[in-house]
C-alpha positions as CSV (number, residue, x, y, z in Angstrom):
1,M,-177.8,34.1,-134.0
2,R,-179.3,36.7,-132.4
3,L,-181.2,39.5,-134.3
4,A,-184.4,41.0,-133.9
5,T,-186.2,39.0,-131.2
6,A,-188.3,40.7,-128.6
7,A,-185.8,39.3,-126.1
8,S,-182.7,40.5,-127.8
9,R,-183.9,43.9,-127.9
10,R,-184.8,43.8,-124.3
11,K,-181.2,42.8,-124.1
12,I,-179.8,45.5,-126.3
13,L,-181.8,48.5,-126.1
14,P,-180.4,49.6,-122.6
15,N,-177.5,50.2,-124.3
16,L,-178.7,52.1,-127.2
17,T,-180.3,55.5,-127.8
18,M,-181.9,54.3,-130.5
19,A,-184.2,57.4,-131.1
20,K,-181.0,59.3,-131.5
21,A,-178.8,56.9,-133.4
22,P,-177.0,58.3,-136.1
23,V,-178.6,57.3,-139.4
24,P,-176.3,55.4,-141.8
25,A,-176.2,56.6,-145.7
26,G,-179.5,54.2,-147.0
27,E,-180.9,53.1,-144.3
28,G,-182.3,54.2,-140.9
29,A,-185.3,56.7,-140.4
30,P,-188.0,55.9,-143.5
31,A,-187.6,58.7,-146.2
32,P,-190.5,61.1,-146.8
33,L,-193.0,58.8,-148.7
34,E,-193.0,60.1,-152.1
35,R,-195.4,58.2,-153.9
36,P,-194.5,57.6,-157.4
37,G,-196.6,57.7,-160.6
38,L,-198.0,55.0,-162.2
39,L,-195.6,54.9,-165.3
40,T,-192.9,55.2,-162.7
41,T,-193.9,52.3,-160.8
42,Y,-194.5,50.1,-163.8
43,R,-191.3,50.8,-165.1
44,R,-189.8,49.3,-162.0
45,L,-192.2,46.1,-162.7
46,W,-191.9,45.9,-166.1
47,P,-188.6,43.8,-165.8
48,Y,-190.6,41.3,-163.5
49,L,-193.9,41.5,-165.8
50,W,-191.1,41.0,-169.1
51,P,-189.2,38.5,-167.7
52,H,-185.8,38.1,-169.7
53,G,-184.6,34.6,-170.7
54,R,-188.3,33.5,-170.0
55,A,-189.5,32.8,-174.1
56,D,-192.3,31.0,-172.7
57,L,-194.0,33.5,-170.2
58,Q,-192.8,36.3,-173.0
59,R,-195.0,34.3,-175.4
60,R,-198.0,34.3,-172.9
61,V,-197.7,37.9,-172.8
62,F,-198.0,38.0,-176.8
63,I,-200.9,35.9,-177.0
64,A,-202.8,37.3,-174.2
65,F,-202.4,40.5,-175.9
66,G,-203.8,38.9,-179.0
67,L,-206.8,37.5,-177.1
68,L,-207.8,40.8,-175.9
69,F,-208.4,42.1,-179.2
70,V,-210.1,39.2,-180.5
71,A,-212.5,39.1,-177.2
72,K,-213.2,42.8,-177.8
73,A,-214.4,41.9,-181.2
74,A,-216.8,39.5,-180.2
75,T,-217.8,42.0,-177.7
76,M,-218.5,44.5,-180.2
77,V,-220.2,42.2,-182.3
78,M,-223.2,41.6,-179.7
79,P,-224.7,44.5,-179.6
80,F,-225.3,44.5,-183.9
81,T,-226.2,40.9,-183.7
82,F,-229.0,41.9,-180.9
83,G,-230.4,45.0,-182.8
84,W,-230.2,42.8,-186.2
85,A,-232.3,40.2,-184.4
86,T,-234.6,42.9,-183.5
87,D,-234.8,44.5,-186.6
88,A,-235.5,41.1,-187.9
89,L,-238.1,40.1,-185.5
90,V,-239.9,43.8,-186.3
91,A,-239.4,42.9,-190.2
92,A,-241.2,39.5,-189.8
93,I,-244.5,41.5,-188.6
94,G,-243.9,43.8,-191.9
95,E,-242.1,46.7,-191.3
96,K,-239.8,47.6,-194.4
97,E,-237.4,50.2,-192.9
98,A,-236.4,47.4,-190.1
99,A,-235.7,44.8,-192.8
100,A,-233.4,46.9,-194.7
101,A,-231.9,47.8,-191.7
102,V,-230.7,43.6,-191.3
103,P,-227.6,42.3,-193.6
104,A,-228.7,40.6,-196.8
105,G,-229.9,37.4,-196.0
106,L,-230.9,37.3,-192.3
107,V,-234.3,39.4,-192.7
108,S,-236.0,36.1,-192.3
109,A,-233.8,34.6,-189.7
110,P,-234.3,36.2,-186.2
111,F,-233.9,33.2,-184.7
112,L,-230.3,32.7,-186.3
113,L,-229.2,36.1,-185.3
114,I,-230.3,35.5,-181.8
115,A,-228.4,32.2,-181.5
116,L,-225.2,34.3,-183.5
117,Y,-225.9,36.5,-180.6
118,G,-225.3,33.7,-177.9
119,L,-222.2,32.7,-179.7
120,S,-220.8,36.1,-179.8
121,R,-221.3,36.2,-175.6
122,I,-219.7,33.0,-175.7
123,A,-216.6,33.7,-177.6
124,M,-216.2,36.9,-175.8
125,A,-216.5,34.8,-171.8
126,G,-214.4,32.1,-173.4
127,L,-211.3,34.4,-174.8
128,T,-211.8,36.5,-171.8
129,Q,-211.1,33.7,-169.5
130,V,-208.5,31.9,-171.7
131,R,-206.5,35.1,-171.7
132,D,-206.8,35.7,-167.9
133,G,-205.7,32.0,-167.5
134,L,-202.5,32.5,-169.7
135,F,-201.1,36.0,-168.1
136,A,-202.1,34.5,-164.5
137,K,-198.6,32.7,-164.5
138,V,-196.6,35.7,-165.9
139,A,-198.6,38.0,-163.1
140,M,-197.8,35.8,-160.5
141,H,-194.2,34.9,-161.5
142,A,-193.8,38.8,-161.1
143,V,-195.4,38.3,-157.6
144,R,-193.1,35.8,-156.7
145,K,-189.8,37.1,-158.2
146,L,-190.3,40.5,-156.2
147,A,-191.5,38.8,-152.9
148,L,-188.5,36.9,-152.8
149,Q,-186.1,39.8,-154.0
150,T,-188.0,42.1,-151.0
151,F,-187.3,39.0,-148.4
152,E,-183.7,38.4,-149.4
153,H,-183.0,42.2,-149.3
154,M,-184.6,42.3,-145.7
155,H,-182.0,39.9,-144.6
156,R,-179.5,41.8,-146.2
157,L,-179.9,44.9,-144.2
158,S,-178.3,45.8,-140.9
159,L,-179.1,44.8,-137.6
160,R,-179.9,48.4,-136.8
161,F,-182.9,48.5,-139.1
162,H,-184.4,45.4,-137.6
163,L,-184.2,46.8,-134.3
164,E,-185.7,50.1,-135.1
165,R,-188.7,48.0,-137.0
166,K,-191.4,46.0,-136.1
167,T,-191.5,42.3,-137.5
168,G,-195.5,42.4,-137.5
169,G,-195.0,45.5,-139.3
170,L,-192.4,44.1,-142.0
171,T,-194.6,41.1,-142.6
172,R,-197.6,43.4,-143.2
173,V,-195.5,45.2,-146.1
174,L,-194.2,42.1,-147.8
175,E,-197.8,40.5,-147.6
176,R,-199.5,43.8,-149.0
177,G,-196.9,44.3,-151.3
178,R,-197.3,40.5,-153.0
179,S,-201.1,41.5,-152.9
180,G,-200.6,44.9,-154.8
181,I,-197.9,43.5,-157.7
182,E,-200.6,40.8,-158.3
183,E,-203.2,43.6,-158.4
184,L,-201.3,46.4,-160.4
185,S,-200.1,43.5,-163.4
186,R,-204.2,41.9,-163.3
187,L,-205.9,45.5,-163.6
188,M,-203.8,47.1,-165.9
189,V,-203.2,44.2,-168.5
190,L,-206.4,42.4,-168.1
191,T,-208.2,45.3,-167.0
192,L,-207.5,48.8,-168.0
193,V,-206.3,48.0,-171.4
194,P,-209.5,46.0,-172.6
195,T,-211.5,48.8,-171.0
196,I,-209.5,51.4,-173.1
197,V,-209.5,49.5,-176.3
198,E,-213.4,49.0,-175.7
199,L,-214.2,52.8,-174.9
200,V,-212.4,53.9,-178.3
201,L,-214.4,51.2,-180.3
202,V,-217.4,52.0,-178.8
203,L,-217.0,56.0,-179.6
204,G,-215.7,55.2,-183.0
205,I,-218.7,52.9,-183.8
206,L,-221.6,55.5,-182.5
207,A,-220.0,58.2,-184.7
208,Y,-219.9,55.5,-187.9
209,E,-223.3,53.8,-187.3
210,F,-225.3,57.1,-186.1
211,D,-224.0,60.2,-185.5
212,W,-220.9,62.2,-183.9
213,L,-223.5,63.8,-181.4
214,Y,-223.9,60.4,-179.9
215,S,-220.1,60.1,-179.6
216,V,-219.9,63.6,-178.1
217,V,-222.3,62.9,-175.5
218,V,-220.9,59.5,-174.4
219,A,-217.6,61.1,-174.3
220,T,-218.5,63.9,-172.1
221,M,-220.5,61.5,-169.7
222,I,-217.1,59.2,-169.8
223,A,-215.0,62.6,-169.2
224,A,-217.3,63.7,-166.3
225,Y,-217.3,59.9,-164.8
226,L,-213.6,59.4,-164.6
227,G,-213.4,63.3,-163.3
228,F,-215.7,62.5,-160.4
229,T,-214.1,59.0,-159.9
230,W,-210.7,61.2,-159.6
231,K,-211.8,63.1,-157.3
232,A,-213.8,61.0,-155.1
233,T,-211.0,58.2,-155.0
234,E,-208.4,61.0,-154.2
235,W,-210.6,61.8,-151.0
236,R,-211.2,58.3,-150.1
237,I,-207.1,57.4,-150.7
238,G,-206.3,59.5,-147.6
239,I,-209.1,57.4,-145.4
240,R,-207.8,54.4,-146.7
241,R,-204.1,55.1,-145.8
242,R,-205.4,56.0,-142.2
243,M,-207.3,52.3,-142.3
244,N,-204.2,50.8,-143.7
245,N,-201.7,52.3,-140.9
246,S,-204.4,51.2,-138.5
247,D,-204.2,47.8,-139.5
248,T,-200.6,47.5,-139.3
249,E,-200.1,49.4,-135.6
250,A,-203.2,46.4,-134.8
251,N,-201.1,43.9,-136.3
252,T,-197.7,45.1,-135.2
253,K,-199.4,45.1,-131.5
254,A,-200.7,41.7,-131.9
255,V,-197.4,39.9,-132.9
256,D,-195.4,41.9,-130.2
257,S,-197.7,40.7,-127.5
258,L,-197.8,37.0,-128.8
259,L,-194.6,36.7,-128.6
260,N,-194.3,37.8,-125.2
261,F,-196.9,35.7,-124.1
262,E,-195.2,34.7,-120.9
263,T,-193.6,38.7,-119.9
264,V,-197.9,39.6,-120.5
265,K,-198.8,36.3,-118.2
266,Y,-195.8,37.3,-115.4
267,F,-197.2,41.1,-114.9
268,G,-200.9,40.1,-115.5
269,A,-201.0,42.5,-118.3
270,E,-203.6,40.4,-119.9
271,R,-206.3,43.7,-119.8
272,R,-203.6,46.0,-120.7
273,E,-202.5,44.6,-123.9
274,T,-206.2,44.1,-124.8
275,A,-206.9,47.4,-124.2
276,R,-203.8,48.6,-126.6
277,Y,-204.9,46.1,-128.9
278,D,-208.9,47.5,-128.8
279,A,-207.3,51.2,-128.8
280,S,-205.5,50.2,-132.7
281,M,-208.9,48.4,-133.9
282,E,-210.9,51.2,-132.6
283,R,-208.9,53.4,-134.9
284,Y,-209.1,50.5,-137.5
285,E,-213.0,50.7,-137.5
286,K,-213.4,54.2,-137.6
287,A,-211.2,54.7,-140.5
288,S,-213.0,51.5,-142.3
289,T,-216.7,52.7,-141.6
290,Q,-215.5,56.0,-143.4
291,T,-214.0,53.9,-146.2
292,Y,-217.6,52.3,-146.8
293,V,-219.4,55.2,-146.5
294,S,-217.3,57.2,-149.0
295,L,-217.5,54.0,-151.4
296,A,-221.2,54.5,-151.2
297,V,-220.7,58.0,-152.2
298,L,-218.6,57.2,-154.8
299,N,-220.6,54.4,-156.3
300,A,-223.7,56.4,-156.0
301,G,-221.9,59.8,-157.9
302,Q,-221.0,57.4,-160.7
303,A,-224.3,55.9,-160.8
304,V,-226.2,59.4,-161.7
305,I,-223.6,60.4,-164.4
306,F,-223.9,57.2,-166.1
307,T,-227.4,57.4,-166.0
308,L,-227.7,60.9,-167.2
309,G,-225.5,60.1,-169.8
310,M,-227.5,57.1,-171.0
311,T,-230.6,58.8,-171.0
312,A,-229.4,61.5,-173.4
313,V,-228.1,59.1,-175.3
314,M,-231.6,57.1,-175.6
315,W,-233.3,60.7,-176.3
316,L,-231.0,60.8,-179.5
317,A,-231.8,57.4,-180.4
318,A,-235.5,58.1,-179.6
319,R,-235.3,61.1,-182.0
320,D,-233.9,59.7,-184.9
321,I,-236.4,56.7,-184.5
322,M,-239.3,59.1,-184.8
323,A,-237.5,61.1,-187.4
324,G,-237.2,58.0,-189.7
325,R,-233.2,57.7,-189.2
326,T,-232.5,54.5,-187.5
327,T,-235.0,51.9,-186.5
328,I,-236.1,49.9,-183.5
329,G,-233.2,47.6,-183.9
330,G,-230.8,50.9,-184.0
331,F,-232.2,52.0,-180.6
332,V,-231.8,48.5,-179.0
333,L,-228.0,48.6,-180.4
334,V,-227.5,51.8,-178.5
335,N,-228.9,50.5,-175.5
336,T,-227.1,46.7,-175.5
337,M,-223.6,49.1,-176.3
338,L,-224.1,51.5,-173.3
339,V,-225.3,48.9,-171.2
340,Q,-222.3,46.9,-172.1
341,L,-220.3,50.2,-171.4
342,S,-221.3,50.6,-167.8
343,M,-219.3,47.2,-167.2
344,P,-215.8,48.9,-168.4
345,L,-216.7,51.9,-166.8
346,N,-217.7,50.7,-163.6
347,F,-214.5,48.9,-163.4
348,M,-212.8,52.4,-164.8
349,G,-213.5,53.8,-161.2
350,M,-212.5,50.2,-159.4
351,I,-209.1,50.2,-161.5
352,Y,-208.4,53.5,-160.3
353,R,-209.2,52.7,-156.7
354,E,-207.5,49.6,-157.0
355,I,-204.2,50.9,-158.5
356,K,-203.7,54.0,-156.3
357,Q,-204.1,51.3,-153.4
358,A,-201.2,48.9,-155.3
359,L,-199.4,51.5,-155.7
360,I,-199.3,52.6,-152.2
361,D,-198.4,48.9,-151.1
362,I,-196.2,48.3,-153.5
363,D,-194.0,51.5,-152.9
364,D,-193.8,50.3,-149.4
365,M,-191.8,47.5,-150.6
366,F,-189.8,49.6,-153.1
367,L,-188.9,51.5,-150.4
368,I,-188.0,48.7,-148.3
369,L,-185.7,47.7,-151.6
370,Q,-184.6,51.2,-152.0
371,R,-182.3,51.1,-148.4
372,N,-178.8,50.1,-148.8
373,P,-177.6,47.8,-146.1
374,E,-175.7,49.9,-143.4
375,I,-172.8,46.9,-143.6
376,A,-171.9,46.4,-147.2
377,D,-169.3,44.2,-149.2
378,R,-166.6,46.3,-150.5
379,P,-166.5,45.5,-154.2
380,G,-164.8,42.3,-155.3
381,A,-164.2,41.8,-151.6
382,P,-162.2,38.1,-151.2
383,A,-163.6,35.6,-148.8
384,L,-162.2,34.9,-145.7
385,K,-159.5,32.7,-145.3
386,V,-158.7,30.9,-141.9
387,E,-155.8,28.9,-141.4
388,T,-155.0,29.4,-137.4
389,G,-158.1,31.3,-136.4
390,T,-156.3,34.2,-134.8
391,V,-158.4,37.0,-133.5
392,R,-157.5,40.4,-132.9
393,F,-158.8,43.7,-131.9
394,E,-156.9,46.9,-132.9
395,D,-157.9,50.1,-130.9
396,V,-161.7,49.6,-131.9
397,R,-163.6,52.5,-130.8
398,F,-167.7,52.6,-131.5
399,A,-170.7,54.2,-130.6
400,Y,-174.5,53.4,-131.4
401,N,-175.0,57.3,-130.4
402,P,-171.9,59.7,-130.9
403,D,-173.0,61.3,-127.5
404,R,-172.6,58.2,-125.7
405,P,-169.1,56.0,-126.9
406,I,-169.6,52.3,-125.6
407,L,-166.1,51.1,-126.7
408,R,-162.9,53.5,-126.0
409,G,-160.1,51.8,-127.8
410,V,-160.5,48.3,-127.2
411,S,-157.1,46.2,-128.0
412,F,-156.2,42.5,-127.4
413,E,-155.7,39.3,-129.0
414,V,-157.7,35.9,-128.7
415,P,-154.7,33.7,-129.9
416,A,-155.4,30.5,-132.2
417,G,-157.0,27.7,-130.2
418,R,-157.0,29.6,-127.2
419,T,-160.0,30.8,-125.0
420,V,-160.5,34.7,-124.1
421,A,-163.2,35.8,-121.7
422,I,-164.5,39.1,-121.5
423,V,-165.9,40.1,-118.3
424,G,-167.4,43.1,-116.8
425,P,-170.5,45.2,-115.0
426,S,-173.3,45.8,-117.4
427,G,-173.3,48.5,-119.9
428,A,-169.3,47.8,-120.5
429,G,-169.7,47.1,-123.8
430,K,-169.1,43.3,-123.7
431,S,-171.8,42.0,-126.2
432,T,-171.0,44.7,-128.4
433,L,-167.8,43.2,-129.2
434,S,-169.5,40.4,-130.5
435,R,-171.8,42.5,-132.9
436,L,-168.8,44.1,-134.2
437,L,-167.1,40.7,-134.6
438,F,-170.3,39.2,-136.4
439,R,-170.1,42.6,-138.8
440,F,-173.8,43.8,-137.4
441,Y,-171.6,47.0,-136.9
442,E,-169.2,48.8,-138.4
443,P,-166.6,50.3,-135.6
444,Q,-166.1,53.9,-136.1
445,S,-162.3,53.6,-135.8
446,G,-160.0,50.8,-135.1
447,R,-160.1,47.3,-137.0
448,I,-161.0,43.9,-136.1
449,T,-158.6,41.1,-138.2
450,I,-159.1,37.7,-138.3
451,D,-155.2,35.6,-139.2
452,G,-154.7,39.5,-140.3
453,Q,-157.4,39.9,-142.3
454,D,-159.6,42.8,-141.9
455,I,-163.1,41.5,-141.4
456,A,-164.2,45.0,-143.1
457,A,-162.5,43.7,-146.1
458,V,-163.5,40.3,-146.6
459,R,-167.3,39.2,-148.0
460,Q,-169.7,38.9,-145.0
461,D,-170.9,35.0,-145.6
462,S,-167.5,33.9,-145.5
463,L,-166.7,35.9,-142.1
464,R,-170.3,34.4,-140.6
465,A,-169.4,30.8,-141.9
466,A,-166.1,31.0,-139.6
467,I,-167.6,32.3,-136.6
468,G,-170.0,29.8,-134.4
469,M,-172.4,31.7,-131.9
470,V,-174.0,30.6,-129.0
471,P,-175.9,33.5,-127.5
472,Q,-178.0,34.1,-124.2
473,D,-181.0,34.2,-125.6
474,T,-181.7,31.0,-127.9
475,V,-184.3,31.8,-130.4
476,L,-185.4,28.4,-132.0
477,F,-187.3,28.3,-135.3
478,N,-191.2,26.9,-134.9
479,D,-190.3,23.5,-136.4
480,T,-188.8,20.4,-135.2
481,I,-185.9,19.5,-133.0
482,G,-184.0,17.9,-135.9
483,Y,-184.7,21.2,-138.2
484,N,-183.3,23.7,-135.3
485,I,-180.3,21.1,-135.2
486,R,-179.5,20.9,-139.0
487,Y,-179.9,24.6,-139.1
488,G,-176.2,24.7,-138.3
489,R,-175.1,22.9,-141.4
490,W,-178.1,21.9,-144.0
491,E,-176.1,19.6,-145.9
492,A,-175.2,17.4,-142.8
493,S,-176.6,13.8,-142.7
494,E,-179.0,12.1,-140.3
495,A,-175.7,10.6,-138.5
496,E,-173.8,14.1,-138.4
497,V,-177.0,15.4,-136.8
498,R,-177.5,13.0,-134.1
499,E,-173.6,12.7,-133.2
500,A,-173.9,16.6,-132.9
501,A,-176.5,16.0,-130.3
502,R,-174.5,13.6,-128.7
503,L,-172.1,15.7,-128.1
504,A,-174.4,18.6,-126.8
505,Q,-175.7,15.9,-124.3
506,I,-179.3,16.4,-125.6
507,D,-179.6,13.1,-127.6
508,R,-180.7,11.1,-124.4
509,F,-184.0,13.8,-124.4
510,I,-184.3,14.2,-127.7
511,E,-184.9,9.7,-128.2
512,S,-187.1,9.9,-125.2
513,L,-189.6,11.7,-126.8
514,P,-192.3,10.3,-129.0
515,E,-191.3,12.3,-131.7
516,G,-187.7,12.1,-131.7
517,Y,-186.3,14.5,-133.6
518,D,-189.2,15.4,-135.1
519,T,-190.6,17.1,-132.1
520,P,-192.0,20.4,-133.0
521,V,-190.3,22.9,-130.6
522,G,-193.3,25.6,-130.6
523,E,-192.9,29.6,-131.4
524,R,-189.3,30.5,-130.4
525,G,-188.7,27.0,-128.9
526,L,-191.1,27.6,-126.1
527,K,-191.7,24.2,-125.6
528,L,-188.4,23.2,-124.7
529,S,-187.0,24.4,-121.3
530,G,-183.8,27.1,-120.9
531,G,-181.4,24.3,-120.5
532,E,-182.7,21.9,-123.4
533,K,-182.8,25.1,-125.8
534,Q,-179.3,25.9,-124.9
535,R,-178.4,22.4,-126.0
536,V,-180.1,22.5,-129.0
537,A,-178.3,25.5,-129.6
538,I,-174.9,24.1,-128.9
539,A,-175.5,21.1,-131.3
540,R,-176.7,23.4,-133.8
541,T,-172.7,25.3,-133.6
542,I,-171.3,21.7,-133.2
543,L,-172.7,20.7,-136.6
544,K,-171.6,23.6,-138.1
545,G,-167.8,23.2,-137.0
546,P,-166.5,26.7,-136.8
547,P,-163.1,27.4,-136.4
548,I,-164.1,30.7,-134.2
549,L,-166.6,30.5,-131.4
550,V,-168.0,33.2,-129.5
551,L,-170.2,32.2,-126.2
552,D,-172.4,35.5,-125.2
553,E,-173.0,34.8,-122.0
554,A,-174.5,31.5,-122.9
555,T,-175.6,30.2,-119.3
556,S,-176.2,33.4,-117.5
557,A,-180.1,32.9,-117.6
558,L,-179.7,29.4,-116.4
559,D,-179.9,27.7,-113.0
560,S,-176.6,26.7,-111.4
561,F,-177.3,22.8,-112.0
562,T,-178.0,23.3,-115.8
563,E,-175.5,25.8,-115.6
564,R,-172.4,23.4,-114.9
565,E,-174.3,20.7,-117.3
566,I,-173.9,23.6,-120.3
567,Q,-170.9,24.5,-119.3
568,A,-169.0,21.3,-119.4
569,A,-170.8,20.9,-123.0
570,L,-169.6,24.2,-124.0
571,D,-165.6,23.1,-122.9
572,R,-165.7,20.5,-124.9
573,V,-166.8,22.3,-127.9
574,S,-164.5,24.8,-127.2
575,Q,-162.0,22.5,-127.5
576,G,-159.3,23.1,-130.3
577,R,-161.1,26.1,-131.2
578,T,-160.7,29.9,-130.8
579,T,-163.1,31.0,-128.2
580,L,-164.5,34.2,-127.1
581,V,-166.6,34.1,-124.2
582,I,-168.5,37.2,-122.8
583,A,-169.6,36.1,-119.5
584,H,-171.9,37.3,-116.9
585,R,-171.2,34.4,-114.2
586,L,-167.3,34.7,-113.5
587,S,-167.5,30.9,-112.2
588,T,-168.1,30.2,-116.0
589,V,-164.7,31.6,-117.2
590,I,-162.0,30.5,-114.4
591,N,-160.5,28.3,-116.9
592,A,-160.2,30.7,-119.3
593,D,-156.5,31.6,-120.7
594,E,-156.9,34.7,-120.2
595,I,-159.7,37.1,-118.7
596,L,-160.2,40.7,-119.9
597,V,-162.0,42.9,-117.8
598,L,-164.3,45.8,-119.6
599,D,-165.3,48.5,-117.5
600,Q,-167.1,51.9,-119.8
601,G,-165.6,50.8,-122.8
602,R,-162.3,50.1,-121.9
603,V,-159.8,47.1,-121.2
604,V,-158.9,48.0,-117.5
605,E,-157.4,44.7,-116.0
606,R,-156.3,41.4,-117.8
607,G,-154.6,38.2,-116.7
608,D,-155.6,34.8,-115.5
609,H,-158.2,34.1,-112.8
610,A,-155.8,33.8,-109.9
611,G,-153.7,36.7,-110.8
612,L,-156.6,38.8,-111.1
613,L,-158.1,38.0,-108.0
614,A,-154.1,38.8,-106.3
615,R,-154.3,42.3,-107.7
616,G,-157.7,43.0,-105.9
617,G,-158.9,45.3,-108.4
618,V,-162.3,45.8,-110.7
619,Y,-162.3,41.8,-111.4
620,A,-161.6,40.9,-107.2
621,A,-164.4,43.1,-106.2
622,L,-167.1,41.5,-109.4
623,W,-165.8,37.9,-107.8
624,N,-166.4,39.0,-104.5
625,R,-170.1,40.4,-105.1
626,Q,-171.3,37.2,-106.9
627,R,-169.6,35.0,-104.4
628,E,-171.6,37.1,-101.7
629,A,-174.5,36.5,-103.9
630,D,-174.3,33.1,-104.2
631,A,-173.7,32.8,-100.7
632,A,-176.9,34.5,-99.7
633,R,-178.7,32.3,-102.2
634,E,-177.3,29.2,-100.3
635,A,-178.1,30.1,-97.1
636,L,-181.7,31.0,-98.0
637,K,-182.1,27.8,-99.7
638,R,-180.7,25.8,-97.2
639,A,-183.1,27.8,-94.8
640,E,-186.2,26.7,-96.7
641,D,-184.6,23.2,-96.7
642,E,-184.8,23.2,-93.0
643,R,-188.0,24.6,-92.3
644,S,-189.4,22.1,-95.3
645,L,-187.8,19.1,-93.2
646,A,-189.1,20.4,-90.0
647,E,-192.3,20.6,-91.2
648,A,-192.4,17.2,-92.6
649,V,-191.5,15.4,-89.5
650,R,-193.5,17.7,-87.0
651,P,-195.6,15.3,-84.8
652,E,-199.5,15.6,-85.6
653,P,-201.3,17.4,-82.5
654,V,-202.7,15.0,-80.4
655,E,-206.6,15.5,-79.8
């Protein structure tokens, strides 16, 4: 089914003026980016971080938070053991003041205190790693669920959305959104909360063990540090956003160019494509350089602020030592505690930067999730029930752009088991009929029914399950031939897949390949010829076994010989099925039960092949033009064959 491939865009866009297309409610041009705050985003993420119905993951959250507090308690013990060990060593050489600061019974055990210091460090590190390991499953579960929801939602969004967006950009949004969820959950639970706990404990210990002035100095330093970090990060966010935009632009251009590899080669446009990609990478280079420079400024400012605060606290500790209010161990305790504090403070700066970036990345994903599909099932819509498969268009009017109507009151019926062909000049609206039948779009007025059921009132999945499509531009998945055939009905047996291939007359070709049905077809099926891809598409549709069949110019891109073979296969597929044929080459529809001639959005003629030719109208004019073009091509081919034959039998000159 043709959606957002590059080839389909080239075909569709001449009929669209997408830049001026009406924007349906909830879908279309992106809404203004109003970045949510941290709490808003976390409220959105909370159902994923606290998964209902998963008691095992909820237990992990409780245990992780319990280990968090135990680990921080071990962290706070470390400076004390270091300070006590220092005082014990000083006491060992005769300083009574130092001995008084050491807990009773440990004055003569400096080595025991050193061992206790080592054990507390091991406990802190071990508990932290266990906590991180326990919470990892919770975080990655949230990543998986939200990424899956976004991916599923992208498939629910309508064709208009995918034509207006670029595949490379969408995959980049999904990729960065996944990383953003992982970063935000990890930073908030595993870094931010422990850091806040540690800051509170440090301030409380300094005030209790020494003097409130210590806490004031450290609190002032923290406030200045965080204030500077906030200002600098806000400045850096704009630079980072420009870097992301240029990165997305470069990735989009690369994907688009590689998807159109053949077209680039046809027009010798390698240098132009390289220049376009380089222009995007130049912007990325400039923004990335600014990002690293701004990071250096941020890190330097943070270092200066922390060093000033640490110097002030050490000055206070030295003053108290000189006044006899504390010991050398106290001086070491303060120093060790501030050194430990530098790590979470440095993380705090990193946390703010990464959280801001994660918010941007996650919000891009949420913006997609907030878009409502242009085509949505009605509440309680029933499944389509196909009994005979009669398709009817009743006064259908449609326009991609209100200023340019495409269909102007089209009415016709495809009786059950019969074949109706739609022909007409380019831009008449032929392919639009198939998109409306599949409900890629809704008509502005009129209705389309199957066995009397309005397709707008039934579930889309049941509607599309009843219709098989063989498009002009068959795009295959980058997998095996067997995978692409089985895509029509995934639960089909191996025998059914082989039978579908036989009916599509591609079984002998597949069996001649070394890997058979496991042969990779390449990106978009480029390893196969046009006829081979069409046969795979026919086999896929045969395997699906739909009661209604749509052939959208299924042979117009093939040579005459291949067209005859494919047409024979299509005739077999359409037997007994309600078939709507959208044709460019009139020779492929001469056996249709009825032919409708569409011109400027209206059915201007209808009848069988002979009757339309006898009428001498639009159909006859189209037929005559195609016959003249075919005759001219045949004459040119005969002339080339005769010239080649003459050159082959020309005698060699005698020297």
